[in-house]
C-alpha positions as CSV (number, residue, x, y, z in Angstrom):
1,M,133.5,56.5,55.4
2,K,134.7,53.0,56.2
3,S,134.0,51.5,59.7
4,T,135.3,48.4,61.3
5,G,132.6,46.2,62.6
6,A,132.5,44.6,66.1
7,S,132.1,41.0,66.9
8,L,129.2,39.9,69.2
9,S,128.8,36.8,71.3
10,V,125.7,36.0,73.2
11,K,125.9,33.1,75.7
12,G,123.0,31.5,77.6
13,L,121.0,34.8,77.6
14,K,118.0,34.7,79.8
15,K,115.2,37.2,80.7
16,S,112.3,36.9,83.1
17,W,109.6,39.3,84.0
18,G,108.6,38.1,87.5
19,P,107.7,34.4,87.2
20,T,107.4,34.7,83.4
21,E,110.5,33.5,81.5
22,V,110.7,35.3,78.2
23,L,114.1,34.0,77.1
24,T,115.2,30.6,78.2
25,G,118.9,30.7,77.4
26,I,119.8,31.7,73.9
27,D,123.2,31.6,72.1
28,F,124.5,33.2,68.9
29,D,127.7,34.7,67.5
30,I,128.4,37.2,64.8
31,E,131.8,38.1,63.3
32,P,132.9,41.7,62.5
33,G,131.0,43.0,59.5
34,G,128.4,40.3,59.5
35,F,124.7,40.5,59.1
36,L,122.7,38.4,61.6
37,T,118.9,38.3,61.8
38,L,116.8,37.3,64.7
39,L,113.7,35.8,63.0
40,G,110.5,34.5,64.5
41,P,106.8,35.1,65.1
42,S,105.5,37.8,67.4
43,G,106.1,37.1,71.1
44,C,109.1,34.7,70.5
45,G,111.5,37.0,72.3
46,K,113.6,38.4,69.4
47,S,113.0,42.1,70.3
48,T,113.7,41.3,74.0
49,A,117.0,39.8,73.0
50,L,117.9,42.9,71.0
51,R,117.1,45.1,74.0
52,L,119.3,43.0,76.2
53,V,122.2,43.3,73.8
54,S,121.6,47.1,73.6
55,G,121.6,47.5,77.4
56,L,118.1,48.9,77.4
57,D,116.9,46.0,79.6
58,E,118.9,44.1,82.3
59,V,119.6,40.4,81.7
60,S,118.4,37.7,84.1
61,G,121.2,35.3,83.1
62,G,124.0,34.7,80.6
63,S,126.5,37.0,79.1
64,I,127.0,39.5,76.2
65,L,130.5,40.1,74.8
66,I,131.3,42.8,72.2
67,D,134.8,42.4,70.7
68,G,135.5,39.9,73.4
69,K,134.7,42.3,76.3
70,D,131.9,41.4,78.7
71,V,129.4,44.2,78.6
72,T,126.6,42.4,80.3
73,K,126.5,44.9,83.1
74,V,127.8,47.9,81.1
75,P,125.3,50.8,80.7
76,A,123.7,51.2,77.3
77,D,125.4,54.5,76.6
78,Q,128.8,52.9,77.1
79,R,128.4,50.0,74.7
80,N,129.2,51.9,71.5
81,I,126.1,50.6,69.8
82,G,123.8,52.2,67.2
83,M,120.1,51.5,67.2
84,V,117.4,51.9,64.5
85,F,113.8,51.5,65.7
86,Q,110.5,50.7,64.1
87,N,109.1,54.1,64.8
88,Y,112.1,56.1,63.5
89,A,112.2,58.2,66.7
90,L,113.0,61.5,64.9
91,F,112.7,64.8,66.7
92,P,109.7,66.6,65.0
93,H,111.0,70.1,65.7
94,M,114.4,69.5,64.2
95,T,115.4,69.6,60.5
96,V,116.7,66.5,58.8
97,A,120.3,67.8,59.2
98,E,119.8,68.5,62.9
99,N,118.3,65.0,63.5
100,I,121.2,63.3,61.7
101,A,123.9,65.3,63.5
102,Y,122.1,65.3,67.0
103,G,124.2,62.5,68.4
104,L,127.5,64.1,67.3
105,K,126.4,67.4,68.9
106,V,125.5,65.7,72.2
107,R,129.0,64.1,72.2
108,K,130.5,67.6,71.7
109,V,132.1,66.7,68.4
110,A,133.6,69.8,66.8
111,K,131.3,71.7,64.4
112,P,133.6,71.3,61.3
113,V,133.8,67.5,61.9
114,R,130.0,67.3,62.4
115,E,129.4,69.2,59.2
116,A,131.8,67.0,57.2
117,S,130.3,63.8,58.6
118,L,126.8,65.1,57.8
119,E,127.8,65.9,54.3
120,R,129.2,62.4,53.7
121,V,126.3,60.5,55.1
122,A,123.7,62.7,53.4
123,E,125.4,61.9,50.0
124,L,125.6,58.2,50.9
125,M,121.8,58.1,51.7
126,S,120.7,60.5,49.0
127,L,119.3,63.0,51.6
128,G,121.0,66.2,50.3
129,P,117.9,67.9,49.0
130,L,116.0,67.1,52.2
131,L,118.4,68.4,54.9
132,D,116.3,71.6,55.6
133,R,113.0,69.8,55.9
134,K,111.2,68.7,59.1
135,P,110.2,65.0,59.5
136,A,106.5,65.8,58.9
137,Q,107.4,66.9,55.4
138,L,109.0,63.5,54.6
139,S,107.6,60.2,53.3
140,G,107.9,57.1,55.4
141,G,110.8,55.9,53.3
142,Q,112.6,59.2,53.6
143,Q,112.1,59.2,57.4
144,Q,113.6,55.7,57.6
145,R,116.6,56.9,55.6
146,V,117.1,59.7,58.1
147,A,117.0,57.3,61.0
148,L,119.6,55.1,59.2
149,A,121.7,58.2,58.5
150,R,121.7,59.2,62.1
151,V,123.1,55.9,63.1
152,L,125.6,55.7,60.3
153,V,127.0,59.2,61.0
154,S,128.0,58.1,64.5
155,E,130.2,55.3,62.9
156,R,129.2,52.8,65.6
157,P,130.8,49.4,64.9
158,L,127.7,47.5,65.9
159,V,124.2,48.5,64.8
160,L,120.9,46.9,66.1
161,M,117.8,47.2,64.0
162,D,114.4,46.4,65.4
163,E,111.7,45.8,62.7
164,P,112.9,49.0,60.9
165,L,110.9,48.4,57.7
166,S,107.5,47.2,59.1
167,N,105.8,50.6,58.6
168,L,106.7,50.8,54.9
169,D,104.9,49.5,51.9
170,A,106.1,46.4,50.1
171,K,108.0,48.3,47.3
172,L,109.8,50.6,49.8
173,R,110.7,47.6,52.0
174,T,112.4,45.9,49.1
175,E,114.3,49.1,48.2
176,I,115.5,50.0,51.6
177,R,116.5,46.4,52.7
178,S,118.7,46.4,49.6
179,E,120.3,49.7,50.8
180,I,120.8,48.4,54.3
181,K,122.6,45.3,53.0
182,A,124.7,47.3,50.7
183,L,125.7,49.7,53.6
184,N,126.5,46.7,55.7
185,K,129.0,45.5,53.1
186,S,130.4,48.8,52.0
187,L,130.9,50.3,55.5
188,G,131.9,47.0,57.2
189,I,129.5,47.6,60.1
190,T,128.1,44.6,62.0
191,V,124.3,44.4,61.9
192,V,121.9,42.5,64.2
193,Y,118.4,42.8,62.7
194,V,115.1,41.8,64.1
195,T,112.1,40.8,61.9
196,H,109.1,38.5,61.7
197,D,109.4,38.7,57.8
198,Q,111.2,35.7,56.5
199,S,111.7,37.3,53.1
200,E,113.7,40.0,54.8
201,A,115.7,37.5,56.8
202,L,116.5,35.2,53.9
203,S,117.4,38.0,51.4
204,M,119.6,40.1,53.7
205,S,121.3,37.8,56.2
206,D,124.6,36.0,56.5
207,T,123.2,34.1,59.5
208,V,119.6,33.6,60.6
209,V,118.7,32.8,64.2
210,L,115.2,31.4,64.1
211,M,113.5,31.8,67.5
212,N,110.4,30.2,68.9
213,A,108.8,30.7,72.4
214,G,111.9,32.2,73.9
215,R,114.5,29.7,72.6
216,V,116.6,29.3,69.5
217,E,115.0,26.8,67.1
218,Q,117.8,26.8,64.5
219,V,120.9,28.8,63.5
220,G,122.3,28.8,60.0
221,T,122.7,30.5,56.7
222,P,119.4,31.3,54.9
223,K,120.1,28.4,52.5
224,E,120.7,26.0,55.4
225,L,117.4,26.9,57.1
226,Y,115.5,26.5,53.8
227,D,117.2,23.3,52.5
228,V,117.7,21.5,55.8
229,P,115.1,22.5,58.5
230,A,116.1,21.1,61.8
231,T,112.6,20.9,63.3
232,V,109.0,20.9,62.4
233,F,108.7,24.5,63.5
234,S,111.5,25.5,61.1
235,A,109.9,23.6,58.2
236,R,106.6,25.3,58.8
237,F,108.0,28.8,59.3
238,I,110.5,29.0,56.5
239,G,109.1,29.0,52.9
240,T,106.2,30.6,51.1
241,P,104.1,28.5,51.0
242,P,105.6,26.5,53.9
243,M,106.8,22.9,53.7
244,N,104.1,20.3,53.5
245,L,104.1,17.7,56.4
246,L,102.2,14.5,55.8
247,A,101.7,11.4,58.0
248,V,103.0,8.0,56.9
249,A,99.4,6.9,56.3
250,D,98.9,9.4,53.5
251,V,102.1,8.6,51.7
252,S,103.4,5.7,49.6
253,L,107.0,5.3,50.8
254,P,110.1,3.9,49.1
255,D,110.8,0.3,50.3
256,G,112.4,0.2,53.7
257,V,112.1,3.8,54.7
258,A,109.6,3.4,57.5
259,A,111.4,0.2,58.8
260,S,114.8,1.8,58.7
261,Y,113.5,4.7,60.8
262,G,113.8,2.4,63.8
263,N,111.0,3.8,65.9
264,D,107.2,3.7,65.5
265,P,106.5,4.6,61.8
266,A,103.3,6.3,62.9
267,D,105.6,8.9,64.6
268,L,107.1,9.8,61.3
269,L,106.2,13.0,59.4
270,I,107.1,13.3,55.7
271,G,108.1,16.8,54.7
272,V,108.3,18.1,51.1
273,R,108.4,21.7,49.7
274,P,105.4,22.6,47.5
275,E,107.7,23.3,44.6
276,S,109.4,19.9,44.9
277,M,106.2,18.0,44.3
278,Q,105.6,16.6,40.8
279,F,102.3,16.3,38.9
280,P,101.9,13.9,37.3
281,A,103.8,11.7,39.7
282,G,105.4,9.3,37.3
283,G,108.8,7.9,38.4
284,A,108.7,9.6,41.9
285,D,110.1,7.8,45.0
286,Y,107.2,9.1,47.2
287,S,103.6,9.6,46.2
288,A,100.3,10.7,47.7
289,S,96.8,10.4,46.5
290,C,94.7,13.5,47.0
291,R,91.8,15.7,45.9
292,I,92.1,19.3,44.6
293,T,90.1,21.6,46.8
294,S,91.1,25.0,45.3
295,I,93.5,26.5,42.8
296,E,95.3,29.8,43.1
297,Y,96.7,31.3,39.9
298,E,99.9,33.3,40.6
299,G,101.2,33.9,37.0
300,S,104.3,31.8,36.6
301,V,102.9,29.1,38.9
302,S,99.5,27.9,40.2
303,L,99.1,26.7,43.8
304,L,97.0,23.5,44.0
305,H,95.4,23.2,47.4
306,L,95.0,19.5,48.1
307,T,93.4,17.2,50.6
308,S,95.0,13.8,51.5
309,K,93.2,10.5,52.1
310,S,93.1,11.3,55.8
311,G,91.8,14.8,55.3
312,A,95.2,16.6,55.8
313,S,95.7,19.8,53.7
314,F,98.8,20.5,51.7
315,I,99.9,22.5,48.6
316,L,101.6,21.8,45.3
317,S,103.3,24.5,43.3
318,H,102.4,23.7,39.7
319,S,104.2,25.4,36.8
320,G,102.8,23.2,33.9
321,D,100.7,24.7,31.1
322,T,97.8,22.3,31.8
323,L,95.9,22.5,35.0
324,P,93.8,19.7,36.5
325,S,90.2,20.4,37.4
326,L,88.8,21.5,40.8
327,E,87.7,18.5,42.9
328,E,89.7,16.1,40.6
329,K,91.5,13.2,42.3
330,I,95.2,13.1,41.4
331,T,98.4,11.5,42.5
332,V,101.4,13.7,43.3
333,G,105.0,12.6,43.8
334,W,108.5,13.7,44.9
335,T,112.0,12.3,44.9
336,Q,114.0,10.8,47.7
337,S,116.3,13.9,47.8
338,A,113.3,16.2,48.2
339,A,111.9,14.3,51.3
340,H,112.5,15.5,54.8
341,L,111.7,13.2,57.8
342,F,110.6,14.5,61.2
343,S,109.5,12.9,64.5
344,K,106.0,14.0,65.6
345,R,106.9,13.3,69.2
346,T,110.0,15.4,69.4
347,G,109.4,17.8,66.4
348,E,113.1,17.2,65.3
349,R,114.6,16.1,62.1
350,V,115.4,12.4,61.9
351,L,117.6,10.3,59.7
352,T,116.8,6.8,58.5
353,S,119.5,4.1,58.7
354,S,119.4,3.5,55.0
């Protein structure tokens, strides 16, 4: 059961509901067999983008190409796309087998072919013992497997998934996202996945499209988004805990950094990941004096919640055996390579001239 994935190209995609512009012109591309995730907070437009790609909603501007063919005005049922929804959308009166094979039956696929396809996908998704059950007799994880099987049995080259794991507990989410990624690779299908959960996006995706307020904030591999955030929004959204952002007034800088920035140094934000901070700060290029306001013990690390001289809050991930005391005044540091510079005014990453 090996499929050939489809390519997808989205160019200048726009959507408005009356005077309200929901998507302001987004672009992204995915190669056949790839796994692309639309990531962002609630209301950023990621599910709207997916509905436009599927054909469930009409676009207000831009184009959608599948395998190079413009499908912007093609009806949803003619786009050869599979969809997996958050609510599973199973028919309660049908058995698992009937739910999985329903699409094939509607398309008038011959019964022997339907049965052979059902058998293959049931084995693939470990659903064999459940085929005679009704959805009400299944757990949430089992229902999601049935929803996935129903799409896989259709052998669509492009599958869209809208928050498919949000109704599951943490353990099941981890298990099923591993299965989805494995199926993507073993079957060769192209997947466009929507989530607000960055751990899903970073662990599953070849490419992440980070969205914010109806626009694309950054596109890249999970590592690129984590290592080189392009904007303040990216820096704050990606990472658990997120990147610390401190004003120049709170930080002791290496010689020449502020001057080489070329603009008003007060416009500069210094970014650093909590795990890249050192305590004690000896030998660091950057340092900040602060006070410990609270400590969270998380087993392998402790999160030190700190307050800077100006009252800004930030976090250090501390893995040492010895913890400082609550309310203690300490100095933390980090290296030049761990520092990220952003403009407060534009919110974009900046480079110094050094």
